C-alpha positions in Angstrom: -13.0 36.4 62.6 -10.6 33.5 63.3 -10.9 34.1 67.1 -14.7 33.8 66.9 -14.4 30.5 65.2 -12.3 29.0 68.1 -14.6 30.3 70.8 -17.5 28.4 69.3 -18.3 25.3 71.4 -19.3 23.3 68.3 -15.7 23.7 66.9 -14.4 22.2 70.1 -16.8 19.2 69.9 -15.8 18.5 66.3 -12.1 18.8 67.2 -12.5 16.3 70.1 -14.4 13.8 67.9 -11.7 13.9 65.2 -9.0 13.4 67.9 -10.8 10.5 69.5 -11.4 8.8 66.1 -7.8 9.2 65.1 -6.5 7.6 68.3 -9.0 4.8 68.2 -7.8 4.0 64.7 -4.2 3.9 65.9 -5.2 1.6 68.8 -7.1 -0.7 66.4 -4.1 -0.9 64.1 -1.8 -1.7 67.0 -4.2 -4.4 68.2 -4.5 -5.9 64.7 -0.8 -5.9 64.1 0.0 -7.5 67.5 -2.8 -10.1 67.1 -1.6 -11.1 63.6 2.0 -11.4 64.7 1.0 -13.7 67.5 -1.1 -15.8 65.2 1.6 -16.2 62.6 4.2 -17.1 65.3 1.8 -19.7 66.7 1.2 -21.2 63.3 4.9 -21.4 62.6 5.6 -23.1 65.9 2.9 -25.7 65.5 4.5 -26.8 62.2 7.7 -27.8 64.0 7.5 -31.6 64.5 9.2 -31.5 68.0 6.7 -28.9 69.2 3.8 -31.0 67.9 5.1 -34.0 69.7 5.6 -32.1 73.0 2.1 -30.8 72.8 0.6 -34.2 71.7 -0.8 -32.8 68.5 -1.4 -35.5 66.0 0.1 -35.3 62.6 -2.1 -34.1 59.7 -3.5 -36.8 57.5 -4.0 -35.7 53.9 -6.4 -37.7 51.8 -6.4 -37.6 48.0 -9.9 -37.1 46.5 -11.4 -40.1 44.7 -11.4 -39.3 41.0 -14.6 -41.5 40.5 -16.7 -39.1 42.7 -15.3 -35.9 41.4 -18.0 -33.6 40.1 -17.8 -30.5 37.9 -18.8 -27.1 39.3 -22.0 -27.0 37.3 -23.0 -30.5 38.6 -22.3 -29.5 42.2 -24.4 -26.3 41.9 -27.3 -28.3 40.3 -27.1 -30.8 43.2 -27.2 -28.1 45.9 -30.2 -27.2 48.0 -29.9 -23.6 46.8 -30.4 -24.6 43.2 -33.4 -26.8 44.1 -35.0 -23.9 46.0 -34.3 -21.0 43.6 -33.2 -22.6 40.4 
């Protein structure tokens, strides 16, 4: 009975599909891992001041928010277009 199962063409098609999906997932994992490693390395190098200067990247300017214009979350939602349309 087991030999009949392996002679069925449908069994071969299912086996090939499972094999293809398995290797595609491995390829996707490999691509994802390599891409993230490159992105993290790039982000770390850009933080080095000498690298930023050599590439003519301006320094980041951080601005403190003005406490007079600070709104609560509820006020921000009420002022939004979404709340005006659906609220």
